[in-house]
N, C-alpha and C positions, 0 to 999 in steps of 0.2 A: 870332271865338271860336276859340283853338287847339284841335285836336283830336289826340287821341293814337292814334287807331285809324281807319283806312281800310279797307273790304272790297271786295273785288273778286269779283263772281258772275256766272255765265254763263247763257245762256238754255239751253244744253245742254251735255254732256259735251263736251270737247275744243273748247271755243268760243274757248279762249284765254287762260283765267284765269291759268294758271300762268306763261305766259309775260308776260303783263301783269305780274303780281306781280312778277316776277324784274328785268322791265325797269325798273318803278317803283323797286325796291330800290336799283337800281345808280343811277339817276337822282338820286333823293332823297339818297344817300349823295354822290354828286358836289356835291350842293347844302350839304352841310354838316350834315345833320340825322344823327343817331343813330337808324338805322331797323333794326327787325327783321322778319323774315316769321313769319307764323303761319297755320296750316290747323287749325282745331277738330277736324275729322274727316276722315282721308283713307281709302280703301280702294284698296288697290294691293299688288302683289307684289314692287315695287322698293322697298327699304328701304335705311336706311343706318345706321352705327354713330356715335353721338354722342360728344362728349368727355367727358359724363357718364356713359358706358357704358349706353346705351340705344339704342332702335330707332325711327326714325322714316322718313317718307317720304322718297324720294330728291327730289323736287321740292324740299322744305323744305330740304334739305342744299344745293342748287344755289342756292336763294333766300338761303340764309346766306352763299354765297360772294358772291353780289352785293352783300351788306351788309359783305363784308370780316370776316364774323364765323365762329366754329367753330359747327357744327349743335348744337344743344342739345334735350335731349328736351320742353322748354318751346314750342319752335316747332310741335309736331305732337303735342298730349297722347293722341289717341286715333287708332290705327292698325288697321284692319281688314284682315287678310290672307286671302282667301278660299281654303279649302281643299275646300269642296263648292259645288255651285251654290245652295244654302239655308244654309250656315255659314261661319263664319270663325273664325281666331284672332284674339283681341281682345287688344291691346297698349295699357296706358294708363301713361303718365308713362314709356313706354321699356321696360316689362315686359310680357311675356306674362302674362295673368292667367287663361287658358283659352280652349277652344273654344266658341262659342255657335250655335246656330240663329239665324235672323232674328228669330222671335218671341220668345226669349228676350233678345236684345239690345235689342230695341224695349222691353223692360220696364226693362232695365238703363239706358236712355237718361237718366234724371233724375240718376243716378248719374255717368254720363258727363260731364253737364253740368258737375257740380260739379269736376271735374277739368279740364275746357276752361277754366271761368272762372277758377279758381285759377292756371292758367299764364298765362293773359293778362294778369291782375293781375300776376303777378311780372315780366313782361315790360314793362309800362307803368311799372313802378318804376323801370327802367334806361334806357329808349330814349325818344327824342322822339316816335317815331311808329311804330306796329305796323301793317304792311300785310298784310292778311288775305286767304286765298284760301278761296273757296267751293267747294262740292263738288256736281257734277251741276248740277241747277237748283233755283231755288227755287220752282218752279212744279209741283213734282212733287206731286199732291195726297196721293198715299198716305203720302207722306213727312213732311208737315208737322206731325202731331202729335208733339210732342216733339221737334222739330227741334233737333238741335246743329251742323249743319254751314252752314246759310244765314242764313235770316231769323230764325230762333230764337235764333241767337247775335247777330245784329246788333240785334234788338229787346233782348236782355237786357244789351247793353253800349251800347245807344243809339248806335251809329256810323252814319256816312254809308257807301252803297253806290253803286259804279259797276257797271253792268250791260254785260256784253260779249256779243256774238254775232258768229258766223263766217259772212260772206257768202259764203265759198268754196264752202258746202255748199248754197246758195241758201236763199231764204226768209227773208231777214234782218230785214225789215220785219215779217213775220207772228210770228216770233221774239220780238223786241224787245216789239210791241205785245202780243201774245196773254200774253207773260210778266206784264208789268205789270198787264194785267187780271186776271190770276188772282191776284194779290196783294191782302192786305189794305189797306185807307186808309193805316195807319200806315207799313206797308212801302213802299207806292207813294211816300209822302211822304219817305221816307229815302232814296229811290233817286235822287240828285241829278244823274246824268249817265248819258249812253249811249255806247258805244265800239263801232264797226264794225271788225272784224278781218278780214285777209287779203284786201283789196281788189285786184284785178287791174285794168289799163287806165286809161282817161282818167277824173280824177276828176271833171270836169265833168258827166259822163254821170250822175253820181250824185247831183249838188246838187237836182233836183227831189225825189227821193225822200228825201234828208236833210231838205229843207225841210219837206215833208208830214210826216215822223217827228216832227220837234221840235214842229209845229203838234198832231199828233193826240195824241202823248203828254204834251206840256206839260213835256217834259224837254229840257235841252240836249244836244247832242251835244260831247261832248268830245273827239271825234276819229275819223278813218277812218284805220286803220293799212292800209299795204299789205303785200300778200303778200311775203314774204322767201325767195325761193329760195335753197336750199343752207344755209339757218339750221341750225346745230348747237346743239340744246338737248336736255339729256338727257329723254327720254320719261317722262312719270309711270307709265304703265302699258302701253299699247298699245306692239306692235312697232315700232320706226322703219322707214320704207321705206327700203330700200338705195338709196343713189344709183348712178347708171349710172358705170361705169369706161370709161378709154378703151380701146381695144384694145390687147393686148399680152400679155406672159408673166404672167398673174396665177396666184397660188396659189390653188386651189379650195378653199373651206372650207364645210363644211355642218353647220349646227344644227338638229336635230329640234325643232320648235315643239311642245313638250309642253304638254297641258291646263293644268298648274299651274307652268309655267316661272316661274321667279323671277329677277329682278335681270339682266333681259337688258341692262343698260347695261353688264354685262361683255363685250359685243361691240362696243360703239360704236368703239372704236379700229380694229377689224377693219374696220367699214362705211366709215371714213373713211379707211382706207390705200389709197392709190393703186395698189397692187400685189395687192390682194387682192380676190377675189371671193367674197362672203360670201352664203350661201342658207339661208334658214329653210325647211326642208321641212315642208309642212302635213300634216294628217289625208288618208290615201288618196293621199299623192303618195310615189313610191319614191325612196329615197337614191339621189342620182344619182353619176356617178365624182368623186372629191374625192381632195385630197392631205390634208386633214385633217377629222376629224369631230369635233366637241365635243358633249358632253353636259352641257347646262346645269343651272343650279341648280333645285329643285323645291320647292313647298311641300307637295305630297303624293307623296312618293317612291316608295310601293309602288304606287300608283294610276298614278302616270305610268310607272313600269317596266311594269305590266302593258300600258297603252297601247302602249307602244313594242314590245312583243312581238305584240300583235294586229296591228299595222302591218306587222309583217314586218322592222322595221329592227334587231332583233337579229340575225338572219341576215345582214342586209345589212352590218352591222358585221362580223362574222365575216369575210365575203367581202373587203370593205376591207382587213382586216388580213392576209389571205393573200396580198394584192396588193401589199403592202407599205406601205400607208397608215397614217398616224398616227391615235391616238385621244386627246383629252384630256376629262377628267372635271371639272368645278368644282361643288363642293358636294355637292347631292343628286346631281349627275351622277357625281361620284367616289364616292359611296358605292355607285351602281349597277354600278361597275365589278367590285365585289369578290365575295364568294363569298354572302353572305348578309346582309340587312337584319333585326334583331329590333325589334320594337316591343311589348314585352309591356306597357307601361303604357297604350296606346293614344293616344300622341302624336299621331300624324297619321292613322290608321286603326285599325278593328277587326281587322285582319289582323295578328296576332301575329309573323309571320315572312314574309319573301319570299326567294327565291332571287335572288341577284343574277346579273350576266352572266357570272361566274366568270372574268374576265379578269385578276384580281390576287388574290393570297393574302391576303385580310384580311376581316373580319367587321365591321360596325357596329351599335352598340345605341343606339336613340333614348331620350333622358332628357326628363323634363319641365323639367329646368333647360337653358334654352337658351345657348349660346357665344356671348358679344357682345366681340368684340376688334377693336381697330383695330391693326394689324400694320405691321412693315417686316422687312424680311430679305434674304437672297442666294439666287437662284434659281440652283440648282444645274447647270443647262445649261451655263451659261458664267459662273458666279459674278457674274451681274447683280444689281444692287438692285431689288427689289421692295417694293412698298406694297399695302396692301388692307386687308379687314377680312373678321372671322369672323361669320357669322349661321347657327348651324345647332344642332339638337338632338342630334344623333348624335356618338359617341366611336366612333372605329375602333380596331382592334388586329389584328395578325397580322405573319408573316414579311414581307410586301412592305414593310410601313413602316421596316423598318432600310435601305431605300434612299430617303430623302426627296426630293421635288423641290424643297422650300424649307428653309432653315434660319432660322428666325426669329431677330431680335434678342435677344428675351428667353430664347433657349436651347432653344425648343421645335422639334420635327421637323414639317413639314407635309407630307402627301401623298406621293406614290410617282412614282418613274421606274423603270419595268421594265428589268430585266437587259439587254434587247434595244435599248431606248430606244426602242421603239415605241408603248408606252401610258405615260400620265402621268396625275396627277389631283392636285387640290389643294382644300383646303377656304376657300381665298382668293378672295373676290369682288373683282374690280378687280386681278386676276392679270395682265391685259395693259394696264394704265393707264401704267405707268412706260415711258418710251421705250426702255430697256435692256431691259428684260423682254420688251417686244414684239417687240424685234429678235430676241432670243435664241429665243423660241419659233417665231418665223417662219421663223428658220433651220433650226431643229430639224424644222420641218414640210416643209422642202424649197425654200424661197425663196432664190435666190441674191442676196446683197446687198440685204437689205432697206433700205428708206428709213427715215430717222427720222421718227417721227410723234409730237409732244409735245400729249398728250390734255389736259393742264391749260391750255396756251396756246389751245387750240381751244374749251375750255368758256369762258374769258375773252373771246375774241373774240366769241363768240355772245352772251355777256351784255351786251359792249359794244356790239354792233351793234343789241340789242334797244333798250337805254338811248338810243341814238343816235336811232333811229327814233322813240321816244315823245318825246322832247325835239323832234323835228322836226314832227310830227302831232298831237301832243295840245295843246289850247289850255292853255297853261302859266298864264294870268291864271286861267281856270276851275278850274284844279288846285289853285292858291293859295287860292281862296275856299273849296273844299271842305274842305280841311285846315286853313283858319284859320291860315296862316302863310307868309311870303313864301319865294319859292324864289329864292336869292340868284344 
């Protein structure tokens, strides 16, 4: 029987669901299927702007790329962007509908499920197979009531489930068996196969455990995936670990790791660049000597700005500038560079106005209507092409904006470059993604003869590597039986 939906769930967060879905999307596309990704509910501060002018999680945008598709809001109908420890901005079908505390969102879940099922149905009308990513774990007992993200969705659409566990963190057999034991009888039945992820070492040493697992669980092992050192795949939410660089003359870049830091994928190109030493400075750590400090995007600009000051980082930025260092602000970080941030409508907090760092002469006012644009233009540092996307609630105005950092192709001006060329800011996420723009910014920051890095090519290579790994290590005949169709 042909199935139109396959769901990948994990025993824990970060078990490898995103990676497995991404690899499956590319593998199945190679085999001639029209395939689309789907995540019913995502909680992440990394988001992307879709072709239909909405906002979804970046992981689904990467999975769309694996399918050869433009990202669409139907691929992630519910996105939760945390702005406090107990609340989040709720985005439905790509548009923010407001902020909700956890209790209020729990009551809203039946409405969320309607949006989820409608989006899934639209995808099924167009594609041969929809590959679905769960969220967290299906065995989180406190979240099972009105669940829209895991088994609640799988039961509603009656789809098979593959369960993934990460052996690299230890306890993989307990994770898999324990998760299955906490599921209902129907949920266990629809879990058709298991995957062990990130295995290191001799696979022969794992065979006794795998045999026991299949006997104990009654479920076949679809495959054991090896640990892939150096794999580049955009992280869904957690900050990526910065790879070690070879010794040499490196440009020192520092990014304060703000509590509500958003779209940290803005720094992937810097992390991958062989001539850049990128450091995320955590709470209670001093800002070290650097060539460039980048203030990142933020889901709660006023709160993160207050945090930055409490850490002593504001005075460290002033000292950095006195010694000739460069400062770049992106989105919320750009807003922080100005004189003031006003929030009279309580878009991000109850604080109606916050003093900025005062480094550039402009002010920002937050509005309930969010700016969502995919853009291209010219970086004014060297007239280099730039591509990116805007996701922000604020509009800025002031004399400093008469000297923009970017001239957009639609005629708008974006950002600021200071008269002394020491401070710059932009609303554009992805500002550093284009090879020419990255080279221009690195040169501006003081790097001599920066090498070319093509981030899009790196993304494609990572996706292909995942697909190759799944092709080599998953039981292809079992996968065919689960989806009910041959893989040519």
